TORNUDO-347356 format. One record per residue (C-alpha): residue in one letter; z, x, y. Coordinates in steps of 0.02 Angstrom, whole numbers, plus 50000, padded with zeros to 5 digits. Each point is the difference from the previous one (the first is absolute). Example, Ala and Ser with C-alpha at 12.3 -4.5 7.8 and 13.67 -1.06 7.14 Angstrom:
<nodes>
A503905061549775
S499675006950172
</nodes>
This chain:
<nodes>
M574185109750304
A499655016349905
T498195004049994
E500025004949820
R500604982249950
V498514991550081
L498575011850002
R498784997049856
M498244994149968
K499774981949952
G500394998449814
G499264989449863
V498164996949961
G499614985650124
E498564999250117
T501025008250146
S500885013149887
Y499755018650016
T499385000149822
K498514989750057
N499845007950175
S500115018749979
L498205005449981
L500035009550162
Q501435010849935
R499015002849835
K498465005350093
V501025013150105
M500555007749830
M498265000049937
K499395009350154
L501355012849973
K499655002449812
T499255017850025
I501555006150100
F501184991749877
E499065008549848
E499935016750081
N501915000050037
V500454994249822
K498985013849928
Q500805012650118
M501744993849953
M499485003049818
S499465017550037
N501545003650102
I501184994449856
T499345005549831
S501474999049874
E500704982250000
S500524988849847
C499774984450112
W499124996150159
R501014988950121
V499034990650141
A500604987650126
D499084986850101
L501104995950152
G499734982450072
C499034993849848
S500184981450058
S499374987549870
G498364995549918
P498565009849927
N500005014950131
A501505007649917
F498985001349837
M498505007150091
F501165014650048
V500685001249821
S498184999449929
N499395013350118
I501355012549968
L499924997349818
N498125002949992
I500125015850111
M501405007649897
D499244994949836
N498325007550041
A500755015750071
S501015002549834
L498594997949881
S500095019149948
L501944999650014
N501354992249902
R500304982750073
V501754996850061
P500784982750040
L499784992850178
Q501474990350078
I499484988350145
Y501364993950123
L499464984550106
N501134999050155
D500304986850129
L501404991150089
F501094988749899
G499224983950062
N498295006149932
D499184988349868
F500265011849852
N499824985149883
T498164998850038
I499765018249961
F501024998749839
K498864985549940
L498425010750024
I500695015549892
P499464993949829
E498224995750063
F499895017250079
Y500575008849841
Q498774989949898
S498575004850118
I500395018649989
H500104999149808
Q498314990749999
E499215013350118
K500695015849925
G500604995349824
D501475010449944
N499265016050073
F501055001050151
G501805005250047
S501424987750004
C500354990750161
F501614992450046
I500204988150149
H501684997550088
A500584990050148
T501095009150130
P500604987650135
G500725007950153
N499725005850179
F498925016050005
Y500875004050169
G501325008249892
R500185007249821
L499214991849851
F499895013549863
P501015015149940
D499795017450071
N498405009949950
Y499384985249896
I498344992850061
H498375009249989
F498884988350107
F500344987050132
H498754987550065
S500204987650138
S498644988950071
Y500194987850147
S501945000849997
L500655013850114
H499494990850157
W501404987749961
L501615006350084
S501754999149933
Q500364988350148
A499204993950164
P500395011650142
K501444995650112
T500205000650188
W501205013550053
S500824990250139
N501674993249979
I499414983450066
A499224987849878
E498234999350061
P498314999349913
L499135016149960
N498324992950000
K500044983250083
G498644987849948
N499265011749859
V500445004149823
Y499225017949996
I499275012850120
T498574994650103
S498845008750125
T501064992750134
S501725004049937
P501085010750112
P500275018149945
S501764996649949
V499374988149863
Y498875014149928
E501455012750010
A501194989049908
Y498734997449860
L499535017949988
K501875004850001
Q500374988549851
F498455006549902
N500475018050022
K501774996249937
D499404989649853
F498545011949944
N501085015550016
L501264991549884
F498594995349882
L499395018249994
T501735007149975
S500394988349858
R498325003149912
S500195018850027
E501624999249894
E499204989249867
L498375009549978
I499955015649890
S499265015550082
G498134998550013
G500084981449996
I498814990450109
M499994984050104
V498544989850061
L500454988050134
T498904986550094
F500604991050154
I499234987250114
G499935010950158
R499514998750178
E498785006850127
K500714999950177
T498344995950079
K499684984449903
K500434982950079
F500494992249829
N500645011349860
N500884987249895
P499864981349964
A501934998950039
E499515000850185
V499034984549978
I501424991649908
G501065002450161
M498594992350108
V499994984349889
L501934998149998
N499935002350191
D498814984650008
M501124990449888
V501525003450109
Q499004992850148
E499684984649900
G501854998149944
L499575003449816
V501075016349995
E501645004550088
E499655012850135
E501595009049969
K499555002349815
L498395007950050
D500745011250133
F501305007549885
F498905001549845
D499065016549968
L499095004149841
P500645015349906
L498295007350004
Y499225015750077
G498305007449983
P500155018850030
T498645010750067
A499475015049886
E500795012150117
E501644990849996
V499935000849815
R499685018450005
Q501475003550124
V501274991749885
I499405008949842
E500035016950086
A501664996950080
E500854994949840
G499365016249916
S499984996749817
F498134997549973
T498295008450030
I498664987750063
G498395000349897
T498984985050066
L500314991150161
K498554988450053
T499684982250067
M498894987149928
K499524982650067
I499794983149915
G499784982650078
W501354987850017
D498904987749903
A499805011449849
N500984987449897
L498314991549961
E499355001149826
E498815014249945
D498534988149958
V500044991450170
D498435003850102
D500555006550173
S498474993350081
I500544982149968
L501775002350070
D500254993250176
S501575003550112
K500844984549938
M499935005649820
R500525017050045
G501534993250091
E500504989749850
F499895015049882
T501115009650118
A501234986050012
K500154998649808
S500395018849989
M501274999250137
R500864984849942
A500285007949825
V500825014450089
L500964992450150
E500484982049951
P501585004449901
I500785009650153
L499274987850134
S500644984449903
V501785006750004
E499985001750187
F498874985550055
G500104987849857
K498854995649860
D499394984050085
I498905009450130
M499135012449880
D498444989149965
E499804997450190
L500385017550044
F498675007449883
L498654986950042
R500195005450180
F500065017849955
A498314998449907
K499164991450148
L500705013150127
V499385014549888
A498284991749987
Q499944999650195
L500485018250006
I498655004349875
D498664990750112
E500665010050147
L500335017249927
E498794999749848
T501165011249895
L501854999449956
E500515014149893
Y501535008249926
T500185018450026
N500825006749835
V500855016649998
V499905009349833
V501065015149965
S500395010949841
V501385012049997
T500685012749871
K501875004349983
D500305017950048
P500885011249872
</nodes>
């Protein structure tokens, strides 16, 4: 089944929805606010005579985080334009066709109302558009967009990597993602797919950006020395246990691989430099705990490993349930994520910290 038909965050506003369980992604955006602001201002200094600014958020998903991006860029550009004639701002929110755009649309009137209450009429016009489609390909006309942003989306591949053998055999038997014990062929297949996809992404965006336009991209990345880089590794362990108990078909697990790859910072650099359309500004890594989905006002000192496991499970369920339920069935999702929470709690007791390594890169389109 085509990845773009089933890959989406869990829609709606229920207790297990992405809308209710995307605080981790919001915290990442907040940590990178300074980098974001610096690059928006740099873009505005690169391009000084525009009648309309056009900005796109690629992989916007659903819920309030999309409007955090819109609010941030509106405030930055509005403040930077205090001494200038304000020009309209067009925002394009992009995700795959199965994304829950309806939840976003319902939040737009409330967002506009909050902006008017905060700023009155003393700010430039802002128009929000939805742009469904696959960002591994073209989305906009040539030389059209001034600024691209993408957070926690580009580690998703266009498809899971395939075995290069003519024989139908599992690429990554007993796992759904790269683990510390995976053979080199698994890593090589994932890296090959990432290089292909990211190069296509860069080529597409270089045609759509105007000269001097900027992109700020954030990936869930990887460190080669870490035992656990991504909770997806733990999902594979849980599914393996469920196979042993007859709750999941072994063949389904063996032939299922998540279309997900966490690149190292160096792997990101190599693809950008090889593609050749951009100059790298910022390239850095940043860490955040798997359990960062917990509320801001929760006292860390009262959290035990069980609670941290549960917060991690809520975050991962909002992200992975749609694609996992297509393959393994909706009926096992409660049991799967209950076991996942318990196993993460055990790993926290053993390892103390479980963290994402995030790769952040900003690039400018060359003349």
